[in-house]
C-alpha positions in Angstrom: 89.8 138.0 95.8 88.8 134.8 97.5 90.9 132.8 95.2 93.9 134.9 96.1 93.2 134.5 99.8 92.7 130.8 99.6 96.0 130.3 97.5 98.1 132.5 99.8 96.8 131.6 103.3 95.5 128.1 102.9 96.7 126.3 99.9 100.3 127.5 99.7 101.0 127.1 103.5 99.6 123.5 103.4 101.5 122.6 100.3 104.7 123.9 101.9 104.0 122.1 105.0 103.5 118.8 103.1 106.8 119.3 101.1 108.7 120.2 104.4 107.6 117.0 106.0 108.5 114.9 102.9 111.9 116.2 103.2 112.5 115.4 106.8 110.6 112.1 107.4 112.4 108.7 106.8 112.6 107.6 103.2 110.7 110.7 102.1 107.5 108.8 102.7 104.6 111.0 101.5 102.0 109.0 103.7 104.0 109.7 106.9 104.2 113.4 105.7 100.4 113.5 105.3 99.9 112.1 108.9 102.4 114.6 110.3 100.7 117.5 108.3 97.3 116.5 109.5 98.4 116.3 113.1 100.1 119.7 112.8 96.9 121.3 111.5 94.8 119.7 114.1 97.2 121.0 116.8 96.9 124.6 115.4 93.2 124.4 115.4 93.1 122.6 118.8 91.9 125.5 121.1 89.0 126.4 118.7 88.0 122.7 118.3 88.2 122.0 122.0 85.9 125.0 122.7 83.5 123.7 120.2 83.4 120.1 121.6 82.8 121.3 125.0 79.8 123.6 123.9 78.5 120.7 121.9 78.6 118.3 124.9 77.0 120.9 127.2 74.3 121.5 124.6 73.5 117.9 124.4 73.4 117.7 128.4 70.8 120.5 128.5 68.4 119.3 125.8 65.7 118.3 128.3 65.9 121.8 129.8 65.6 123.5 126.3 62.7 121.3 125.5 61.1 122.4 128.7 61.6 126.0 127.9 60.1 125.5 124.3 57.1 123.8 125.7 56.4 126.3 128.5 56.9 129.4 126.3 55.7 128.2 123.0 53.1 131.0 122.8 55.7 133.7 123.6 58.7 133.3 121.3 60.4 136.5 122.8 60.3 135.0 126.3 61.4 131.7 125.0 64.4 133.2 123.4 65.3 135.2 126.6 64.9 132.1 128.8 67.1 130.1 126.3 69.8 132.7 126.4 69.7 132.8 130.2 70.2 129.0 130.3 73.2 129.4 128.0 74.7 132.0 130.1 74.0 129.9 133.3 75.7 126.9 131.8 78.5 129.0 130.3 77.8 127.9 126.8 78.7 129.9 123.7 76.5 128.5 120.8 78.8 130.2 118.3 81.8 128.3 119.4 80.0 125.2 118.1 79.8 126.7 114.6 83.2 128.4 114.7 85.4 125.2 114.3 83.4 124.2 111.2 83.9 127.7 109.7 87.6 127.5 110.4 88.0 123.9 109.1 86.0 124.0 105.8 88.8 126.0 104.0 91.5 123.8 105.6 89.7 120.6 104.3 89.5 122.1 100.8 93.0 123.2 100.9 94.2 119.7 102.1 92.1 118.2 99.4 93.7 120.5 96.8 97.2 119.8 98.2 96.8 116.0 97.9 94.6 115.8 94.8 96.1 118.8 92.6 99.5 119.0 94.2 101.2 117.2 91.3 103.2 114.7 93.4 105.7 113.2 93.0 106.7 116.3 91.1 107.3 119.3 93.4 105.9 122.8 92.3 109.0 124.7 93.2 107.3 128.0 92.4 105.0 127.5 95.2 107.9 126.8 97.9 108.9 129.4 100.5 112.6 130.2 100.6 113.2 128.2 103.7 111.6 125.0 102.4 114.1 122.6 100.8 113.2 120.7 97.7 113.2 116.8 98.6 115.8 114.9 96.7 113.3 112.0 96.3 109.6 111.8 96.9 108.4 108.2 97.9 104.7 107.8 97.0 104.5 104.4 98.6 103.4 104.6 102.3 105.4 102.2 104.3 106.7 100.7 101.1 103.6 99.2 99.9 100.6 101.5 99.6 100.6 103.9 96.7 99.2 107.2 98.2 98.4 108.5 94.6 96.4 105.5 93.9 93.3 104.0 95.6 93.3 102.0 98.9 90.4 100.0 100.1 92.2 99.5 103.4 92.4 103.2 104.3 89.1 104.0 102.7 87.6 101.5 105.1 89.6 102.9 108.0 88.3 106.3 107.1 84.7 105.1 107.2 85.2 103.2 110.4 86.7 106.1 112.3 84.1 108.3 111.0 81.4 106.0 112.5 83.2 106.0 115.9 83.6 109.8 115.9 79.9 110.4 114.9 78.8 107.9 117.5 80.7 109.8 120.2 79.8 113.4 119.2 76.2 112.8 118.2 74.3 111.0 120.9 71.2 109.1 120.2 68.0 111.5 120.4 65.9 111.0 123.5 62.7 109.1 123.4 59.5 111.1 123.6 57.4 108.5 125.6 56.2 106.9 122.4 54.5 110.0 121.3 55.1 110.5 117.5 56.0 113.9 116.2 57.6 115.4 113.0 60.3 116.9 115.1 61.3 113.7 116.7 61.0 111.8 113.6 63.3 114.4 111.8 65.8 114.1 114.7 66.0 110.3 114.5 66.2 110.4 110.7 69.2 113.0 110.9 70.9 110.8 113.6 70.6 107.7 111.5 72.1 109.5 108.4 74.9 111.0 110.4 75.8 107.7 112.1 75.3 105.2 109.3 75.2 107.1 106.0 77.9 109.6 106.7 80.6 107.0 107.3 79.6 105.3 104.0 79.9 108.5 102.1 83.3 109.3 103.7 84.6 105.7 102.8 83.4 106.0 99.3 84.9 109.5 98.8 88.3 108.5 100.4 88.4 105.5 98.1 87.4 107.5 95.0 90.1 110.2 95.3 93.3 108.7 96.6 95.1 106.9 99.5 96.5 110.3 100.6 93.1 111.7 101.2 92.0 108.5 103.0 95.1 108.6 105.2 94.3 112.4 105.9 90.7 111.5 106.8 91.6 108.5 109.0 94.3 110.5 110.9 91.9 113.4 111.3 89.1 111.2 112.7 91.5 109.3 115.1 92.8 112.8 116.4 89.1 114.0 116.8 88.2 110.8 118.6 90.9 111.2 121.1 90.2 114.9 121.4 86.4 114.2 122.1 87.4 111.6 124.9 89.9 114.0 126.4 87.4 116.8 126.7 84.7 114.6 128.1 87.0 113.2 130.8 88.1 116.7 131.7 84.6 117.9 131.9 83.7 114.9 134.2 86.5 115.7 136.5 85.3 119.3 136.7 81.8 118.0 137.4 80.5 119.9 134.3 78.8 116.8 133.0 77.9 113.5 134.8 78.7 111.1 132.0 
């Protein structure tokens, strides 16, 4: 059942989208088609993603208040939960909206991976195409005439890693210092922060290089889009005085 859902509502639409863009872009450039498909998917998910970014930024801004509540009501978990929810309500934060974009994007990421890695390009799987999607006359697998999107690209793998680092730095701020007092919780937070900021970009770069240039182009485009989205949401929130910086 899940396999049929994934195929009909994730993989097939994405595959048709990629073939559609290949047919209309100049020189049937698969690399350009990948970029356009990635931007299209990001625009469709934009409302959900922006809501998640806003909630994440607000969550980061109220961390000191949350710590005060946990410390003040550490002996009364029920009151601690009630005060926490009251704070969320006061700041108009929906914690679920942080998780929702991840839930929505996971099948999309797998679908795009399947399209790029298992799509069989340059051969077109005509049995998957919708009636209104034309079969491209040619399929150009060389992005801008010199990068084989079916092969490996160290350039785009590095770009994927660098953009992942920038995005992680923007969206996961450094944990607050605890006046020099060591604790397991603070050490764990610092460890996770270091892994997200430095290890994750390396992992992304290695994976992007290992699979194909098409996946690296997708990842780089996706990261650049999310960086711009993060900056845009932050500026809007600053203009509305929802955050100070």
